[in-house]
The first five atom37 places (N, CA, C, CB, O) and aatype in JSON, in Angstrom:
{
  "aatype": [20, 20, 20, 20, 20, 20, 20, 20, 20, 20, 20, 20, 20, 20, 20, 20, 20, 20, 20, 20, 20, 20, 20, 20, 20, 20, 20, 20, 20, 20, 20, 20, 20, 20, 20, 20, 20, 20, 20, 20, 20, 20, 20, 20, 20, 20, 20, 20, 20, 20, 20, 20, 20, 20, 20, 20, 20, 20, 20, 20, 20, 20, 20, 20, 20, 20, 20, 20, 20, 20, 20, 20, 20, 20, 20, 20, 20, 20, 20, 20, 20, 20, 20, 20, 20, 20, 20, 20, 20, 20, 20, 20, 20, 20, 20, 20, 20, 20, 20, 20, 20, 20, 20, 20, 20, 20, 20, 20, 20, 20, 20, 20, 20, 20, 20, 20, 20, 20, 20],
  "atom_mask": [
    [1, 1, 1, 1, 1],
    [1, 1, 1, 1, 1],
    [1, 1, 1, 1, 1],
    [1, 1, 1, 1, 1],
    [1, 1, 1, 1, 1],
    [1, 1, 1, 1, 1],
    [1, 1, 1, 1, 1],
    [1, 1, 1, 1, 1],
    [1, 1, 1, 1, 1],
    [1, 1, 1, 1, 1],
    [1, 1, 1, 1, 1],
    [1, 1, 1, 1, 1],
    [1, 1, 1, 1, 1],
    [1, 1, 1, 1, 1],
    [1, 1, 1, 1, 1],
    [1, 1, 1, 1, 1],
    [1, 1, 1, 1, 1],
    [1, 1, 1, 1, 1],
    [1, 1, 1, 1, 1],
    [1, 1, 1, 1, 1],
    [1, 1, 1, 1, 1],
    [1, 1, 1, 1, 1],
    [1, 1, 1, 1, 1],
    [1, 1, 1, 1, 1],
    [1, 1, 1, 1, 1],
    [1, 1, 1, 1, 1],
    [1, 1, 1, 1, 1],
    [1, 1, 1, 1, 1],
    [1, 1, 1, 1, 1],
    [1, 1, 1, 1, 1],
    [1, 1, 1, 1, 1],
    [1, 1, 1, 1, 1],
    [1, 1, 1, 1, 1],
    [1, 1, 1, 1, 1],
    [1, 1, 1, 1, 1],
    [1, 1, 1, 1, 1],
    [1, 1, 1, 1, 1],
    [1, 1, 1, 1, 1],
    [1, 1, 1, 1, 1],
    [1, 1, 1, 1, 1],
    [1, 1, 1, 1, 1],
    [1, 1, 1, 1, 1],
    [1, 1, 1, 1, 1],
    [1, 1, 1, 1, 1],
    [1, 1, 1, 1, 1],
    [1, 1, 1, 1, 1],
    [1, 1, 1, 1, 1],
    [1, 1, 1, 1, 1],
    [1, 1, 1, 1, 1],
    [1, 1, 1, 1, 1],
    [1, 1, 1, 1, 1],
    [1, 1, 1, 1, 1],
    [1, 1, 1, 1, 1],
    [1, 1, 1, 1, 1],
    [1, 1, 1, 1, 1],
    [1, 1, 1, 1, 1],
    [1, 1, 1, 1, 1],
    [1, 1, 1, 1, 1],
    [1, 1, 1, 1, 1],
    [1, 1, 1, 1, 1],
    [1, 1, 1, 1, 1],
    [1, 1, 1, 1, 1],
    [1, 1, 1, 1, 1],
    [1, 1, 1, 1, 1],
    [1, 1, 1, 1, 1],
    [1, 1, 1, 1, 1],
    [1, 1, 1, 1, 1],
    [1, 1, 1, 1, 1],
    [1, 1, 1, 1, 1],
    [1, 1, 1, 1, 1],
    [1, 1, 1, 1, 1],
    [1, 1, 1, 1, 1],
    [1, 1, 1, 1, 1],
    [1, 1, 1, 1, 1],
    [1, 1, 1, 1, 1],
    [1, 1, 1, 1, 1],
    [1, 1, 1, 1, 1],
    [1, 1, 1, 1, 1],
    [1, 1, 1, 1, 1],
    [1, 1, 1, 1, 1],
    [1, 1, 1, 1, 1],
    [1, 1, 1, 1, 1],
    [1, 1, 1, 1, 1],
    [1, 1, 1, 1, 1],
    [1, 1, 1, 1, 1],
    [1, 1, 1, 1, 1],
    [1, 1, 1, 1, 1],
    [1, 1, 1, 1, 1],
    [1, 1, 1, 1, 1],
    [1, 1, 1, 1, 1],
    [1, 1, 1, 1, 1],
    [1, 1, 1, 1, 1],
    [1, 1, 1, 1, 1],
    [1, 1, 1, 1, 1],
    [1, 1, 1, 1, 1],
    [1, 1, 1, 1, 1],
    [1, 1, 1, 1, 1],
    [1, 1, 1, 1, 1],
    [1, 1, 1, 1, 1],
    [1, 1, 1, 1, 1],
    [1, 1, 1, 1, 1],
    [1, 1, 1, 1, 1],
    [1, 1, 1, 1, 1],
    [1, 1, 1, 1, 1],
    [1, 1, 1, 1, 1],
    [1, 1, 1, 1, 1],
    [1, 1, 1, 1, 1],
    [1, 1, 1, 1, 1],
    [1, 1, 1, 1, 1],
    [1, 1, 1, 1, 1],
    [1, 1, 1, 1, 1],
    [1, 1, 1, 1, 1],
    [1, 1, 1, 1, 1],
    [1, 1, 1, 1, 1],
    [1, 1, 1, 1, 1],
    [1, 1, 1, 1, 1],
    [1, 1, 1, 1, 1],
    [1, 1, 1, 1, 1],
    [1, 1, 1, 1, 1]
  ],
  "atom_positions": [
    [[-1.72, 67.74, -10.53], [-0.75, 68.82, -10.53], [-0.43, 69.19, -9.08], [-1.28, 70.07, -11.33], [-1.34, 69.41, -8.28]],
    [[0.84, 69.27, -8.75], [1.29, 69.63, -7.41], [1.53, 71.14, -7.37], [2.58, 68.85, -7.0], [2.36, 71.65, -8.12]],
    [[0.82, 71.84, -6.49], [1.05, 73.26, -6.28], [2.24, 73.43, -5.35], [-0.2, 73.95, -5.71], [2.24, 72.89, -4.25]],
    [[3.25, 74.18, -5.79], [4.5, 74.34, -5.05], [4.73, 75.8, -4.67], [5.67, 73.82, -5.88], [4.6, 76.69, -5.5]],
    [[5.08, 76.03, -3.4], [5.49, 77.34, -2.9], [6.97, 77.25, -2.55], [4.64, 77.78, -1.66], [7.39, 76.31, -1.87]],
    [[7.77, 78.21, -3.01], [9.21, 78.24, -2.74], [9.49, 79.36, -1.76], [10.03, 78.43, -4.06], [9.13, 80.51, -2.02]],
    [[10.13, 79.04, -0.63], [10.45, 80.03, 0.4], [11.96, 80.04, 0.61], [9.69, 79.72, 1.74], [12.53, 79.08, 1.13]],
    [[12.6, 81.13, 0.21], [14.05, 81.28, 0.35], [14.38, 82.76, 0.35], [14.82, 80.54, -0.8], [13.76, 83.53, -0.39]],
    [[15.33, 83.17, 1.18], [15.65, 84.59, 1.29], [16.53, 85.11, 0.16], [16.32, 84.85, 2.59], [16.71, 86.32, 0.04]],
    [[17.07, 84.25, -0.66], [17.91, 84.68, -1.78], [17.08, 84.71, -3.07], [19.14, 83.74, -1.93], [16.58, 83.67, -3.52]],
    [[16.95, 85.9, -3.67], [16.13, 86.06, -4.88], [16.61, 85.16, -6.01], [16.15, 87.52, -5.33], [15.79, 84.58, -6.72]],
    [[17.9, 85.03, -6.17], [18.44, 84.23, -7.27], [18.07, 82.76, -7.09], [19.97, 84.39, -7.35], [17.82, 82.06, -8.07]],
    [[18.03, 82.29, -5.85], [17.64, 80.91, -5.58], [16.16, 80.72, -5.87], [17.96, 80.52, -4.11], [15.77, 79.75, -6.52]],
    [[15.33, 81.65, -5.39], [13.88, 81.56, -5.65], [13.61, 81.54, -7.16], [13.13, 82.74, -4.99], [12.87, 80.69, -7.65]],
    [[14.22, 82.48, -7.87], [13.98, 82.58, -9.32], [14.5, 81.35, -10.05], [14.65, 83.83, -9.88], [13.84, 80.84, -10.96]],
    [[15.67, 80.88, -9.65], [16.24, 79.68, -10.29], [15.38, 78.45, -10.06], [17.64, 79.43, -9.77], [15.14, 77.68, -10.99]],
    [[14.92, 78.26, -8.82], [14.06, 77.12, -8.52], [12.73, 77.22, -9.24], [13.84, 77.0, -7.02], [12.19, 76.23, -9.73]],
    [[12.2, 78.43, -9.31], [10.93, 78.63, -10.0], [11.05, 78.25, -11.48], [10.46, 80.09, -9.87], [10.18, 77.58, -12.02]],
    [[12.12, 78.67, -12.11], [12.34, 78.35, -13.53], [12.62, 76.85, -13.72], [13.5, 79.18, -14.1], [12.11, 76.22, -14.64]],
    [[13.44, 76.32, -12.84], [13.84, 74.92, -12.95], [12.67, 73.98, -12.71], [14.96, 74.62, -11.95], [12.45, 73.05, -13.49]],
    [[11.92, 74.22, -11.65], [10.86, 73.29, -11.26], [9.52, 73.58, -11.93], [10.69, 73.32, -9.77], [8.71, 72.68, -12.11]],
    [[9.29, 74.84, -12.3], [8.03, 75.2, -12.92], [7.8, 74.52, -14.24], [7.97, 76.67, -13.11], [6.65, 74.37, -14.67]],
    [[8.85, 74.1, -14.91], [8.72, 73.43, -16.19], [8.66, 71.92, -16.09], [9.84, 73.81, -17.07], [8.54, 71.23, -17.1]],
    [[8.73, 71.4, -14.87], [8.71, 69.94, -14.69], [7.28, 69.41, -14.74], [9.37, 69.55, -13.36], [6.35, 70.08, -14.29]],
    [[7.1, 68.2, -15.29], [5.75, 67.63, -15.37], [5.12, 67.47, -13.99], [5.8, 66.26, -16.08], [5.75, 66.98, -13.05]],
    [[3.89, 67.91, -13.89], [3.14, 67.71, -12.66], [3.4, 68.72, -11.56], [3.41, 66.39, -12.14], [2.87, 68.57, -10.46]],
    [[4.23, 69.75, -11.83], [4.55, 70.76, -10.82], [4.13, 72.13, -11.32], [6.07, 70.75, -10.48], [4.46, 72.53, -12.43]],
    [[3.38, 72.84, -10.48], [2.95, 74.2, -10.76], [3.44, 75.09, -9.62], [1.39, 74.29, -10.93], [2.95, 74.98, -8.5]],
    [[4.4, 75.97, -9.9], [4.89, 76.89, -8.87], [3.83, 77.96, -8.68], [6.29, 77.52, -9.26], [3.62, 78.81, -9.55]],
    [[3.16, 77.91, -7.53], [2.05, 78.84, -7.27], [2.52, 80.15, -6.65], [1.02, 78.19, -6.36], [1.77, 81.13, -6.62]],
    [[3.76, 80.17, -6.15], [4.27, 81.41, -5.59], [5.63, 81.23, -4.94], [3.3, 81.96, -4.58], [6.15, 80.12, -4.82]],
    [[6.19, 82.37, -4.53], [7.47, 82.38, -3.83], [7.36, 83.36, -2.66], [8.64, 82.77, -4.78], [6.49, 84.22, -2.63]],
    [[8.26, 83.2, -1.69], [8.32, 84.1, -0.54], [9.77, 84.24, -0.1], [7.43, 83.58, 0.63], [10.57, 83.31, -0.26]],
    [[10.1, 85.41, 0.46], [11.49, 85.72, 0.82], [11.81, 85.57, 2.29], [11.82, 87.1, 0.4], [12.98, 85.57, 2.67]],
    [[10.8, 85.44, 3.15], [11.03, 85.28, 4.59], [10.12, 84.19, 5.12], [10.79, 86.63, 5.36], [9.17, 83.78, 4.46]],
    [[10.42, 83.72, 6.32], [9.57, 82.73, 6.95], [8.16, 83.24, 7.15], [10.14, 82.3, 8.27], [7.19, 82.52, 6.9]],
    [[8.03, 84.48, 7.59], [6.71, 85.06, 7.81], [5.92, 85.16, 6.5], [6.85, 86.45, 8.44], [4.74, 84.81, 6.45]],
    [[6.59, 85.64, 5.43], [5.93, 85.7, 4.13], [5.52, 84.3, 3.66], [6.85, 86.35, 3.09], [4.46, 84.13, 3.06]],
    [[6.36, 83.32, 3.95], [6.07, 81.95, 3.56], [4.82, 81.41, 4.24], [7.24, 81.06, 3.87], [3.99, 80.76, 3.6]],
    [[4.69, 81.67, 5.53], [3.5, 81.23, 6.26], [2.26, 81.91, 5.69], [3.63, 81.54, 7.78], [1.26, 81.25, 5.41]],
    [[2.33, 83.23, 5.51], [1.19, 83.97, 4.97], [0.82, 83.47, 3.56], [1.51, 85.47, 4.92], [-0.35, 83.27, 3.26]],
    [[1.83, 83.27, 2.72], [1.59, 82.8, 1.35], [0.99, 81.4, 1.35], [2.89, 82.82, 0.53], [0.12, 81.1, 0.54]],
    [[1.44, 80.57, 2.25], [0.92, 79.21, 2.34], [-0.57, 79.23, 2.71], [1.72, 78.4, 3.36], [-1.36, 78.48, 2.14]],
    [[-0.93, 80.06, 3.65], [-2.33, 80.15, 4.06], [-3.19, 80.68, 2.9], [-2.48, 81.07, 5.3], [-4.29, 80.19, 2.67]],
    [[-2.67, 81.67, 2.19], [-3.39, 82.29, 1.07], [-3.47, 81.39, -0.16], [-2.73, 83.59, 0.69], [-4.54, 81.23, -0.76]],
    [[-2.34, 80.8, -0.53], [-2.23, 80.07, -1.8], [-2.56, 78.59, -1.7], [-0.85, 80.22, -2.35], [-2.86, 77.95, -2.71]],
    [[-2.51, 78.04, -0.51], [-2.87, 76.65, -0.25], [-2.1, 75.66, -1.14], [-4.35, 76.47, -0.46], [-2.71, 74.82, -1.8]],
    [[-0.76, 75.74, -1.14], [0.01, 74.81, -1.97], [-0.03, 73.4, -1.39], [1.47, 75.29, -2.09], [-0.35, 73.19, -0.22]],
    [[0.31, 72.45, -2.23], [0.42, 71.06, -1.77], [1.76, 70.84, -1.07], [0.27, 70.09, -2.96], [1.84, 70.1, -0.09]],
    [[2.81, 71.5, -1.59], [4.16, 71.33, -1.08], [4.83, 72.69, -0.95], [4.99, 70.39, -2.0], [4.63, 73.58, -1.78]],
    [[5.63, 72.84, 0.11], [6.46, 74.03, 0.3], [7.91, 73.58, 0.33], [6.07, 74.8, 1.62], [8.27, 72.69, 1.1]],
    [[8.76, 74.2, -0.5], [10.21, 74.04, -0.38], [10.68, 75.16, 0.52], [10.94, 74.08, -1.8], [10.54, 76.33, 0.17]],
    [[11.23, 74.82, 1.68], [11.52, 75.79, 2.74], [13.01, 75.84, 3.05], [10.73, 75.45, 4.0], [13.62, 74.83, 3.4]],
    [[13.59, 77.02, 2.93], [14.97, 77.24, 3.36], [15.01, 77.25, 4.89], [15.53, 78.59, 2.77], [14.04, 77.63, 5.53]],
    [[16.13, 76.84, 5.47], [16.27, 76.86, 6.93], [16.66, 78.23, 7.46], [17.3, 75.85, 7.37], [16.07, 78.72, 8.42]],
    [[17.64, 78.85, 6.84], [18.2, 80.12, 7.31], [17.55, 81.29, 6.6], [19.7, 80.16, 7.11], [17.73, 81.47, 5.4]],
    [[16.79, 82.1, 7.35], [16.17, 83.29, 6.76], [16.14, 84.4, 7.79], [14.75, 82.99, 6.25], [16.02, 84.14, 8.99]],
    [[16.25, 85.63, 7.33], [16.21, 86.77, 8.26], [14.78, 87.06, 8.72], [16.8, 88.03, 7.59], [13.83, 86.49, 8.19]],
    [[14.65, 87.92, 9.7], [13.33, 88.39, 10.1], [12.75, 87.71, 11.32], [12.4, 88.23, 8.99], [11.59, 87.96, 11.66]],
    [[13.51, 86.87, 11.99], [13.03, 86.3, 13.23], [12.32, 84.96, 13.1], [12.13, 87.24, 13.87], [12.23, 84.22, 14.08]],
    [[11.82, 84.64, 11.91], [11.15, 83.34, 11.72], [11.99, 82.54, 10.73], [9.68, 83.53, 11.2], [11.97, 82.79, 9.53]],
    [[12.72, 81.57, 11.25], [13.54, 80.73, 10.37], [12.67, 79.64, 9.75], [14.73, 80.11, 11.13], [11.47, 79.59, 10.0]],
    [[13.27, 78.78, 8.96], [12.52, 77.74, 8.28], [11.88, 76.73, 9.22], [13.42, 77.03, 7.33], [10.83, 76.17, 8.91]],
    [[12.51, 76.49, 10.36], [11.94, 75.54, 11.32], [10.67, 76.11, 11.93], [12.97, 75.2, 12.43], [9.65, 75.42, 12.0]],
    [[10.71, 77.36, 12.38], [9.52, 77.98, 12.96], [8.43, 78.17, 11.91], [9.87, 79.32, 13.59], [7.25, 77.99, 12.21]],
    [[8.81, 78.54, 10.69], [7.82, 78.69, 9.62], [7.15, 77.35, 9.34], [8.49, 79.24, 8.33], [5.94, 77.3, 9.12]],
    [[7.92, 76.27, 9.33], [7.36, 74.93, 9.14], [6.36, 74.61, 10.24], [8.48, 73.87, 9.11], [5.27, 74.11, 9.97]],
    [[6.72, 74.9, 11.47], [5.83, 74.66, 12.61], [4.51, 75.41, 12.42], [6.52, 75.08, 13.93], [3.43, 74.86, 12.65]],
    [[4.6, 76.68, 12.01], [3.39, 77.49, 11.84], [2.54, 77.02, 10.66], [3.77, 78.95, 11.64], [1.31, 77.03, 10.72]],
    [[3.21, 76.61, 9.59], [2.47, 76.08, 8.43], [1.72, 74.81, 8.82], [3.42, 75.81, 7.24], [0.56, 74.65, 8.47]],
    [[2.38, 73.94, 9.53], [1.74, 72.69, 9.93], [0.56, 72.93, 10.87], [2.74, 71.77, 10.59], [-0.42, 72.19, 10.84]],
    [[0.66, 73.95, 11.7], [-0.45, 74.3, 12.59], [-1.64, 74.85, 11.8], [0.0, 75.33, 13.65], [-2.8, 74.55, 12.11]],
    [[-1.36, 75.65, 10.78], [-2.42, 76.3, 10.0], [-2.94, 75.43, 8.86], [-1.91, 77.61, 9.44], [-4.13, 75.45, 8.55]],
    [[-2.04, 74.66, 8.22], [-2.4, 73.86, 7.04], [-1.73, 72.49, 7.12], [-2.0, 74.6, 5.73], [-0.77, 72.23, 6.39]],
    [[-2.22, 71.63, 7.98], [-1.55, 70.33, 8.16], [-1.52, 69.44, 6.93], [-2.23, 69.59, 9.26], [-0.77, 68.47, 6.89]],
    [[-2.32, 69.76, 5.92], [-2.3, 68.96, 4.69], [-1.2, 69.39, 3.72], [-3.64, 69.05, 3.99], [-0.95, 68.72, 2.73]],
    [[-0.54, 70.51, 4.01], [0.57, 70.97, 3.18], [1.85, 70.29, 3.63], [0.71, 72.52, 3.24], [2.19, 70.33, 4.81]],
    [[2.56, 69.68, 2.71], [3.83, 69.03, 3.01], [4.97, 70.04, 2.89], [4.07, 67.81, 2.07], [5.05, 70.76, 1.9]],
    [[5.83, 70.08, 3.89], [6.99, 70.98, 3.86], [8.24, 70.14, 3.68], [7.07, 71.84, 5.16], [8.49, 69.19, 4.43]],
    [[9.02, 70.5, 2.66], [10.31, 69.87, 2.41], [11.37, 70.93, 2.63], [10.39, 69.26, 0.96], [11.35, 71.98, 1.98]],
    [[12.29, 70.66, 3.54], [13.37, 71.6, 3.81], [14.39, 71.52, 2.69], [14.04, 71.31, 5.19], [14.79, 70.43, 2.27]],
    [[14.8, 72.69, 2.21], [15.83, 72.77, 1.17], [16.9, 73.72, 1.69], [15.25, 73.26, -0.21], [16.66, 74.92, 1.84]],
    [[18.07, 73.19, 1.97], [19.1, 74.01, 2.6], [20.49, 73.6, 2.13], [19.01, 73.9, 4.12], [20.69, 72.52, 1.57]],
    [[21.44, 74.49, 2.38], [22.83, 74.17, 2.07], [23.51, 73.51, 3.26], [23.59, 75.43, 1.65], [24.68, 73.11, 3.16]],
    [[22.81, 73.39, 4.38], [23.37, 72.8, 5.6], [22.95, 71.34, 5.73], [22.93, 73.6, 6.83], [21.79, 71.0, 5.47]],
    [[23.88, 70.49, 6.13], [23.55, 69.09, 6.39], [23.74, 68.77, 7.87], [24.42, 68.15, 5.52], [24.13, 67.66, 8.23]],
    [[23.47, 69.74, 8.72], [23.62, 69.66, 10.16], [22.53, 68.76, 10.76], [23.56, 71.08, 10.79], [21.34, 69.09, 10.7]],
    [[22.93, 67.62, 11.32], [22.0, 66.63, 11.86], [20.99, 67.18, 12.86], [22.76, 65.56, 12.51], [19.8, 66.92, 12.7]],
    [[21.42, 67.93, 13.88], [20.45, 68.45, 14.85], [19.41, 69.39, 14.22], [21.18, 69.18, 15.97], [18.24, 69.37, 14.61]],
    [[19.82, 70.19, 13.27], [18.87, 71.09, 12.6], [17.88, 70.29, 11.76], [19.61, 72.11, 11.72], [16.69, 70.62, 11.71]],
    [[18.36, 69.27, 11.11], [17.47, 68.42, 10.32], [16.41, 67.79, 11.24], [18.27, 67.31, 9.58], [15.22, 67.8, 10.92]],
    [[16.85, 67.27, 12.36], [15.91, 66.66, 13.3], [14.9, 67.68, 13.83], [16.67, 66.03, 14.47], [13.72, 67.35, 13.98]],
    [[15.35, 68.9, 14.12], [14.41, 69.94, 14.59], [13.39, 70.28, 13.5], [15.19, 71.22, 15.02], [12.22, 70.5, 13.79]],
    [[13.84, 70.31, 12.25], [12.92, 70.59, 11.14], [11.89, 69.46, 11.0], [13.7, 70.77, 9.83], [10.71, 69.72, 10.78]],
    [[12.34, 68.22, 11.12], [11.43, 67.09, 11.03], [10.46, 67.08, 12.22], [12.21, 65.77, 10.98], [9.28, 66.78, 12.06]],
    [[10.97, 67.41, 13.4], [10.1, 67.51, 14.58], [9.05, 68.61, 14.42], [10.94, 67.78, 15.83], [7.96, 68.51, 14.97]],
    [[9.39, 69.66, 13.66], [8.46, 70.77, 13.43], [7.38, 70.4, 12.41], [9.22, 72.01, 12.95], [6.4, 71.13, 12.25]],
    [[7.57, 69.27, 11.73], [6.55, 68.82, 10.78], [7.0, 68.66, 9.35], [5.44, 69.75, 10.81], [6.21, 68.26, 8.5]],
    [[8.26, 68.95, 9.06], [8.76, 68.75, 7.7], [8.72, 67.25, 7.36], [10.22, 69.3, 7.54], [8.97, 66.41, 8.22]],
    [[8.41, 66.95, 6.1], [8.33, 65.55, 5.68], [9.61, 65.07, 5.01], [7.16, 65.35, 4.74], [9.78, 63.88, 4.74]],
    [[10.52, 66.0, 4.74], [11.76, 65.63, 4.09], [12.78, 66.76, 4.12], [11.5, 65.22, 2.67], [12.49, 67.88, 4.55]],
    [[13.97, 66.43, 3.65], [15.09, 67.37, 3.7], [15.96, 67.12, 2.48], [15.91, 67.21, 5.02], [16.42, 66.0, 2.24]],
    [[16.2, 68.18, 1.71], [17.06, 68.09, 0.53], [18.13, 69.16, 0.6], [16.24, 68.22, -0.77], [17.9, 70.25, 1.12]],
    [[19.3, 68.84, 0.07], [20.38, 69.82, 0.01], [20.26, 70.64, -1.27], [21.75, 69.13, 0.09], [19.83, 70.14, -2.31]],
    [[20.66, 71.91, -1.19], [20.55, 72.8, -2.36], [21.44, 72.37, -3.52], [20.91, 74.2, -1.96], [21.2, 72.78, -4.65]],
    [[22.44, 71.55, -3.26], [23.28, 71.1, -4.36], [22.78, 69.8, -4.98], [24.71, 70.93, -3.88], [23.48, 69.17, -5.78]],
    [[21.56, 69.39, -4.62], [20.98, 68.18, -5.21], [20.66, 68.41, -6.68], [19.69, 67.76, -4.44], [20.31, 69.53, -7.07]],
    [[20.77, 67.38, -7.5], [20.4, 67.5, -8.92], [18.9, 67.78, -9.06], [20.78, 66.22, -9.7], [18.11, 67.44, -8.18]],
    [[18.53, 68.39, -10.17], [17.13, 68.75, -10.41], [16.2, 67.55, -10.32], [16.99, 69.4, -11.78], [15.09, 67.67, -9.79]],
    [[16.63, 66.4, -10.82], [15.78, 65.21, -10.77], [15.49, 64.79, -9.34], [16.44, 64.05, -11.53], [14.4, 64.31, -9.04]],
    [[16.47, 64.95, -8.46], [16.27, 64.61, -7.04], [15.29, 65.58, -6.39], [17.62, 64.63, -6.3], [14.45, 65.16, -5.59]],
    [[15.39, 66.86, -6.71], [14.41, 67.83, -6.19], [13.01, 67.47, -6.65], [14.77, 69.27, -6.64], [12.06, 67.48, -5.86]],
    [[12.89, 67.14, -7.93], [11.59, 66.76, -8.47], [11.03, 65.54, -7.77], [11.7, 66.51, -9.96], [9.85, 65.51, -7.41]],
    [[11.86, 64.52, -7.57], [11.41, 63.31, -6.87], [10.99, 63.64, -5.43], [12.54, 62.24, -6.86], [9.99, 63.12, -4.93]],
    [[11.75, 64.51, -4.77], [11.41, 64.9, -3.4], [10.06, 65.59, -3.32], [12.47, 65.8, -2.83], [9.29, 65.35, -2.39]],
    [[9.77, 66.45, -4.28], [8.48, 67.15, -4.32], [7.34, 66.16, -4.56], [8.47, 68.24, -5.41], [6.32, 66.22, -3.88]],
    [[7.52, 65.26, -5.52], [6.48, 64.27, -5.81], [6.29, 63.31, -4.64], [6.84, 63.48, -7.09], [5.17, 62.88, -4.36]],
    [[7.38, 62.97, -3.95], [7.28, 62.06, -2.8], [6.55, 62.7, -1.64], [8.67, 61.62, -2.35], [5.82, 62.03, -0.9]],
    [[6.74, 64.0, -1.48], [6.08, 64.69, -0.36], [4.59, 64.66, -0.52], [6.57, 66.14, -0.26], [3.86, 65.19, 0.32]]
  ]
}
């Protein structure tokens, strides 16, 4: 079973992903967070296998910095960026920060599931 943490500043996105992915075989949504800082704290506390991380979040810690902090604290946790942006330089910065993959928010559910299992 893959423990999944969802980090996104939009409640509707968090709730939708939790409902969508929580029912998939082999995935257990262990928690959600609304900011990068909350995501880092939740990751340390909950010890998920995979984090789905939004890039754009308020509060000073975006998805790239949150990924960097998660990798420093829990290098065994895989971070997959999930964003509506397909901006090449941002993707590269996220990968440089330690993300293992990048998915667009308009990806089909099966693709999200494959990305989580691949991570």
